[in-house]
Each structure stands twice: as C-alpha cells, then as structure tokens.
N, C-alpha and C positions, 0 to 999 in steps of 0.2 A: 363741460364734458371733455374738452380738449385736455384739461388737466388730468382727468381720470384715464383717458387714453394714453397720455404720456407716462403716467405712473405705471400703468399695466405694461407698457413697453419697457420701461426701466426695470421693473421687476423681472420680466422675461430675460432681459439682458444679464441681470445680476445672477439669475438662476443658471444661465448658460456658463457664466464665468465661474460660478461655484462648482458646477459639475466638472468642467474642464480642469479646474484647480485640483479637485479631488482625484481625478484620473492622473494628473501629473504627480501628485504626492504619492500615489500608489504605483508609480512607474517603476519598472525593474531597476534596481541598482546594478553596479558592475558585478556584484556577487550573484544576484539573481539572474542577470543576463548570462553569466557563465553556466548557471544551472540549466537555463533554458537551452543553451547550446549543447549541453550534454544530454538533454532529453532525447534528441534524435539518435544519439549514439546508444542510449539505453534501449530505444525501440529496436535497434539492430541487434543488441544483445539478447533481447527477448525472442526475436525471430531466430537467431542462431541457436539459442537454447532449445526452442521447439524443434528445430531441424535436427539437432543432436539426438534428442529423445526419440523422435520419429525414426531416425536412422538406426538407433539401437534396437528398437522393437522390430524393425524390418530386417536387421542384420546387415544393413548396407554400410560396409566399411568405408567405401570411398566418400559417400555423402557425409558420414559422421566425421571423417578426418577433415574434410573441407570446412564443415561448420565449426569444428574444434579450432581450426586455425583462425577462422573469422572471429570467434568469440574471444580467443586469446588476445588478439590485437585490439579488439574493442575494449576489453577489460583493462588492458594496459593503458589505453587512452584515458579511461575513466579514473585510473589510479593517480593520474597527474592532476586531477581536478578535486579541490577541497570542497567539503560541504555536501557531497552527494550521499554516500553512506560511509560508515567507518571503513577506513582503508584495510584494516585487518580482515574484515568480512569480505570485502572485494578480493583481497589477496587469497582468501580461502577458496573462493569460486575459481579464481585464476589458477591456483594450484591443482584443483580438480580437473580443469580443462587441460593443463599440461600433462597430468597423469593419464588422462584419457588418450591424448595423442601418443604418449609413449606406449601404451598398451596396444593401440592400433598399429603403430610402427613395428612392434614386435609380433604382429600378425596373430594376436590372441583372438579367441572367439568373442562374439558379441556378449556372451554371458559374463565374460570377465571384465569388460569395460562398460557394461550396462549400468552397474551401480554408480559410476561417475556421472553418466548421463542423467540418471534419476536425481542425484544430488544437485547437479547444476540446474536442472529444470525446476526443482522445488525451491532452491535458493533464489533464483531469478524471479520466480513467481512471488515469493515472499516479499522481495524487495519492491516488486511492482505494486503489490497490495498495500505495502506501507507507504508507497509514494503518493497514493491518493487518500491517505489517512484512514484506511480500512483494513488493518492487519487481520481482522477477524474473518475475512473472506479468503485468506491465503490457503493454497492447496494442501500445505503440509498439515494443517489442522484436521484434515480428513483421515489422518492416520490414528486419531484417537480410538475409534472403534476397532481398528486393526490391531493396535497394540494391546487393547483390552482383551481381544480375542486370543492373542498370543499368550497372555497371562492366564486366561481361563484354561487353555489347553495344557499349560505347564502344571496348573493346579490339578487338573484332572489326572495327569500322569503321576504326580506325586501321591495322589489319593489311592492309586492302585495298590500301594503297600506290598509290592513284591520285589523280586530281585532285579527286575528290569525297570522299575519305576523311575529311579534317578537317571538311568541311561536314557530313557525315553524323554524325560524332562530336559535333560541336557541337549538332546537333539532339537527339541522344540525351542530351547533357549537360543540356539543359533539363528533361528528365524527372527526372534525378538531382537537380537543384536543387529541384524541386518536392517530392520525397520527403524530402530533408534538411530543407528549411524546415518541412515538415509536422510533423516530430517534434522540432523545436528546443525548444519550450516544455516538452514532456513530458520530454525528456532533462534539462532544467534542473531540473525538479521532482524528478527521480530523482537529483539531486546529481551530475550529469555535465555541468556547464556547460563546464568546461575541455575535456573530450573532444569535446563537440559543437562548440565554437568551433574546435577544431583541424580537425574534419571540414569545417566550412563554409569555413575558410580554405584548406584543400587543394583544395576544389571550385573556389573562385574562382581559385586559382593554376592549376589545370588549364584553366579557361576561358581564361585569358590565353595559355597555351601553345597551345591549339587555335586561337585567333585568329591567333597568330603562324604556326602551321602553314598556315592558309589563305592567308596572305600570302607563304608560301614562305620565311619567315625563321627556320625551325627546322630543326636538323640531324636526320638519320635516327636517330642515336644518342640524341638527347634525346627524340625522339618515343616511344621505347620506355620512357622513364622517366616519362611523363606521369601514369600511373595509380598509380605507387608510393606517393606521399604519401596519396592518397585511400584506397587499400587498407589502408595502415598505420593511418590515423585511424579507419577503419571497424572494424578489428579491435579497437582499443583501446576504442572507444565501446561495443561490444556484448560486451565481456568483463567478467568479475568481478561479474556481477549477483548471484551467490549470497552474496557477502560483504556486500552492502549491505542489511541487514535492520533498519534503524533506522526505527521508526514516527515519522511527523511529525504526522499528524492523529490526534486521539484516536479509538480504535476506536468504532464505532457502539454505543451502549448504555453503554459505559464503566463504571467503578466496580466495586465488589465486590457480589455478590448476597447482601446481608446476610440476607434472609429465608431463603435456602437454607442459609446457614451456621448460623443460629440453629435452623432446623428440624432439620438433621442432627445438630447438637450435642445438642439436646433428645432426639432419638431415641436417640442413643448412650447418653446418661445414663439414659434410661428402660430400655433393654435391659440395661445393667449392673446397675441396681437390681433389675430383675425376675429376672435370672439369680441374683443373690445371694440374693434372697428364696426362690426355688425350691430352691436348694441348702440353705438353712437348713431349709426345711420337709421336705426329703427326708432329711437327715442332721442332726438337731438334737443332735448329740453332739460333744464335744471330746475329744481324746486328751491325757492327762496323764501325766507321768512318775511313777515310783514314789515319789519324795520328796514330791511334792505330794499323792499319794493316801494316804500314811501307811501303806502296806503293803509288806512285803518280798517277797511271793510274785510278784505279776505285775510284769513289766517295764513294761507299760503297762496302763492301765485306762481305761474310758469312764465318763463321768458326764453326765447330762442337764443342759443349761444351764437355769438358773432364769429 
C-alpha cells in the first residue's frame, strides 16, 4: 500500500509541475506585458471619452476642454506603443480630440464641437468592444436603424414628385451625412474601412443626383435609383459582425492568473494525497495471489503491509 500512496503523491506532484509549467508557458512576453501596461492607459482614455461626451450634452465647455486635454495626452502615449490598434486609427481619434480643443478655444457653441465628442465616444467604444473580441456589441452598430430611417425619409421626400421633393430630400440628406460621418472612425476601427468608404461614396453620389434633380436635369427613372447604392452599402456595412471576433487591444488585466493556477494545483495535489492516505489507513491490506502467498488452499489471501 505504501507503493500506491507513493505513486499517488508522485502523480500529484507531477500534476502540480505540469500546471505551473503551462502557466509559465502562457506567461506574458515583453510585447504582451507592454500591452498590459497600456490597458490602464486605455481605461483612462475610455473615461475621458465618456467625460467629453457628457460635457458636450450638458454644454459644459470647461469640463469638455479638460477631458479633451486628458484624452489627447493619453492617445499620444498610446501612439508610442505598437500592437495596440492601428496607429492611423488612433491618429484619427487624436485629430478629433485636437479639433475639439480648437473649437472650444475659439469659444464655439457646444453644437459645433458636439460632433467631435460623439465621434470620439463611438470610436473609443468600438476599440473597447474589439479589445474583448466582441465587435458586434459596439455602440456604432446601433446606427443601423437610424441610417435606414434617414434613407426612408429621403425616399418619402423623393416620392412626393413635386417642385420641393428634391429640396426636401437634400435637406434630409444632410442628416444622413452627419450620421455616416459620426460612425466613420468607429467603423474603421472595426476593420470595416472599405465598407464605410463605400457608404460615404454612395452618399456623395446621391447628393450629386439630388442636386441634379433640383436643377431639373434628372429623369424620373433615374430618380427612383438614387437610393439603391446607399441601401446596398448600408446593408454591407452592418452585416457580418458575428464573424469579426479578432481582439486588437489586449484585454484589461491580461496575462494568466498564476496565483490561481498555483493555488488550484496545490489544492488538487493535497486532496489526492489526503485521499490516498485515508484509503491506506482504512484498508491497510494488499491482495496477493496464491503463488506469492505460498499456499495452495486460498485463491487469494491478505497480509498486512509492513
């Protein structure tokens, strides 16, 4: 029985070594450690983006300016770190923050710098969603029904077929442009740059057609096809989000919980050793065959372990 107890202890020790080795193999490399160090910076970026947006909705110029300065310095710090997100995308958020600061310094109303606050908020949220491998939960995707509603209103205006139809549609197109511009950076962060560019191009094409309609230089048949490219580009942009589950920013906290792994492996080893010991104390006998026992009568016999 001592042999069995010894084997159980050895197996427990081997299990502990294997688990600790697996944790060491999965330990953060220098590159991962750098990403983990930037995760705290990214948390500050998220808080600054939230503060900017809240200040813009409240019209609080002072709070927005302070948060804008904070996010500018934080993004500048992230731009020096490779492997977080594409530097061009970070640069786009940084430029929006600088533009927001300029507008505030020029004492413009909150209505004029609120678009920058919204773009920053959506872009940072998209990056946060991508950081956990779940881009489909990003806030910018909620603009799909909003953009579809804009398109429906433009169609309704065109179908009026009167002198003011194209003028009304052009006015509603301005709202559609605002919404598409607002999600442009966020869509790029979600790896949908081509789809977003296609939507922006189709909106610009529709704008030219509506201008031609106001001048009376567009046929009735062509007017019915004005919205087709925008609708197609919108469908492509907001489709296939489930398949894009590639993390870009290191998840907050990162790394492997080595203390948990070591603690669990130690607990398992202790339990196995205790169970083996209890079994030995309860049944301190071994079953031997008759050849080993030296007797012809019993098929098996027991002897107490020394």
